[in-house]
N, C-alpha and C positions, 0 to 999 in steps of 0.2 A: 712692625711685628712685636717689638718689646712693649709698646703701649697696649696692644691687644692682650699679650701675655699677662701684663700687670693687672689689667682690668679683670681678667678671668680669675687670677689669684685673689684679688680683692673680693670678687663676688663669692667665691668659695668660702672665704673667711667669714663674710657676712652671713651666708647660709648656715654655717656651723654655729655662729653666735646666736642664732635664733632659738636654739635649745628646743627644737621641736621634739615631739615624742618619737618621731621616726626620721632617720637620716640614712641616706644611701649614697654611696660614692665608689667609684673605681679609680680615683685619681691618686697617684703616688707622687707625681710631679707633672708640671705642665711643660711640654717640650716646645721648641721654637717653630716646629713645622705645622703651625695652626693654619687650617684652610678657612674655617668659618666657625661661628658659634651661635647658639640660640639660647634665649633666656626668658624667664618670667619671674614673678615675685617669689616663687618657691624653688627655683633651681636654675642651673645652667648646664648645657651640654655643648661640647666642642669637638670638632672634627680635625684630625691630623692626617697628613700624608706621610706615611712611613714607607719609603722606597716604592712608591706607586701603589701602596695598599692603604685603604682608608680605615681608620680606627676611630671609634667614638668613646669619649670619656664624659663623665657626668658627676654632678653633686646636686642632690635634690632632697627636699623635705617632705614631698608628697608623691605618692605613686602616680597620681593623675598628671602631675607635672613631668615626671620622668617619661611617661607614656607619650605625652604630647611632644616633648622635645626630641626624643629619639626617633619619633615617626618622621621628623623632618630630614633625617639623614638619607643619603643616597643608597640605592640598592647595592648589596654586597659589602656594606660597611660592617666591620667586625667590632664586637664588644667583648671584652674579657673582664671577668669578675673573679678575683682571687680571695679565697677564704675557706674555712672548714665546711661551710655549707652555703647554699643559695636559698635565701628566705623566699617563701611563697609569694610575698607581695611584689618583690623585685622580679621574680620569675614571671608572674602574671603580667606585670607592666611591660616587660620585654616582649612577651608573646603578643600582647594586644597592640603593640606598636610595630608588629611585622617581623619580629626576629624569631629564629628557631635555633635550637641547640645544635651546633655543628659537631662539637666533640668536647670531652672533658679530660684534662690532664691531671695527673697526680704528681705532687712533688715528692721526691725520694731523696733521702740523705743518709750519710754515715757520719755520726758526730764523734766517732772514736777511730778514725781511719788507721792510725799507726798500729793499733792492736788487733784490728779485725779484717782489714781489706784482703788478706791472703789466707784466711782460715778455711774457706769453703771452696777452694779451687778444685775442680774435678781432677782425678788422678791422671787422666789423659793429657792434661796441660802441665803437670808437674815435671820438673827436670827437662823442660823444653827451653831451648835457646830462643826465647821470644824476641829478643832484640834483633835477631836476624831477619825478622819479618817487618820491622818498623823503621821508618825514617821520617825526619822532619820534611814537610813539603817545601818545595822551592817554587819560584815563579814559573819555572818551566812546566809544572803540572797544574798551574792555576786554572787554565781553561777547562781541563778535565774535571777538576774539583768543583768549579762553579756549575758546570753542566749537571754533574751528579747531584749537587745540593738542590738545584732548582727542578731537577727531574724527579726527585724523590719526595721532597717536602712541599707543603702548601705554604706559600709566602704569607698568606693571610693569618695563619696560626703559628708559624714557626720562627718568625722574626729573623729571617735569613740576612746574612751580610750582603751588601751590594759589592760591586767589583772592587771599589777602592778600599772598603773595609776588609774584604777578604785578602787583598794584597798586603795590607798592613798586618793582618793576623799571621800571614805566611812569613813575612819579614821578622815578626816577633816570636816565631816558633810556637804558634798557638794552633797549628794544624799538623797532625801526624797522619801518615798514609802507609798503605802497603801496595806494592807495585809488582805486577807480573808481566814480563815482556813489554815494558814501557807503559803498560796500561794501569791506571789507578783503579784498584778494585775494592779498597776499604779506606774509610776516612773517619777521623775523629777530630772534631774541633772542640776547643776547651778554653777556659779563661781562668787564670789563677791571679787572684787579687789578695795580697797579704797572706793570711792564713786560711783563706777560703778558696775552694776549687769548684768551678762550674763545668760539668761535663755537658757540652752543648749539643752538637749534631753528630750522629753516628750512622755510618752506612757500611754495609758489608755485602759484597757481591761474590765473595769467595768462601773459603773454608772457615769453619768456626774458630780455628786457631788464630786467624788474622785479627778478629775483633778482640779476642782475649789478649793478644799481644799488644794491641794499641791501648786498650784500657789499662792493662797491668803496668805497662811502661810509664804511662802518665801518672798513675796512682803511686807507683814506687818512687818516681822522681819528686812528687809532691810531698811524700812522707819525708824524704831526705831534706826537703826545704822547710820542714817543720809544719806542714799543713796537717790539720787533724779533722777538718770538716769538708766534706764534698757533697754536692747535691746535683740533681738533674730533674728534668720533667719528662714524663712519659704518658702516653695515652692510657687511660684506665682500663681499656679493653684489650691491651696488648700483653697478654700473659707471657709470651715468649721473652719480651724485653724485661718485664718485671722479674722473671726468673733469672735472667742473665745478670741484672744489676744486684740481685740478692746474693749472688756469689761473692760480691765484694763488700757485703755488709750495707749496701745502699737499698733502703727499704722505705716505703711510703710513710710520711710523718703526719698525715691527716689533712694537709693543705691541698686544695684543689684549684684549678684554673678552669672556670666555666666559660667556654667560647661560644658566643652566639653570632649569627650572621643574619643581616637583614635580607629577607626574601624579595624576589621580584613582585611588584604589585600585581 
């Protein structure tokens, strides 16, 4: 596996050194879970298995090369391209190789969390003992949380934790929940690394005060820890979630994630 990974990295370096007029890639790093790869003189595309979900990554100097290589991928393979826009050449190559746009996510962030996260809270949420609605998840709730995550989100686009990863997140207090009568009805998973906070997956099957309480508690604790930057991803057509995040100063920053799925032949 390491030999295959090394070969792909070397090939990408070679493609970049060609200094072609046009270069396209969605590779940030090469993971270990490589299933297969395809190449020609102008590019390389490789397939990974991410928790039983296929994802394709590529680096190419020609649109015709990208089209040819991506067309070899199996049905339902996902391709994600992150940037401020998707150029017409790459878009056309994706479509000609059998992919269609599944959804587009917006990245939203707050770069001044300490000063702004609590400025636009609705009056109905002020002076509320929100901590009374929140608790760190325990392994006792893990099965419910796992079922809610996989019953709400699409694994192909949401990069969900597998059972072992979720277990570790719960142990490390990266999952907060609201419970009513032993039933988990609201979830927030998040990841704080240094001075950055990623708000990951949020589910609420109850009152609006529950998600506010989960969000506010995580943000408040992050500020106490010295975090001043928080970000999340949300579908660009989800106005309700966009409005919710804006309450905490979390707004789109212009970066998008274009998600394409290979259609059945």
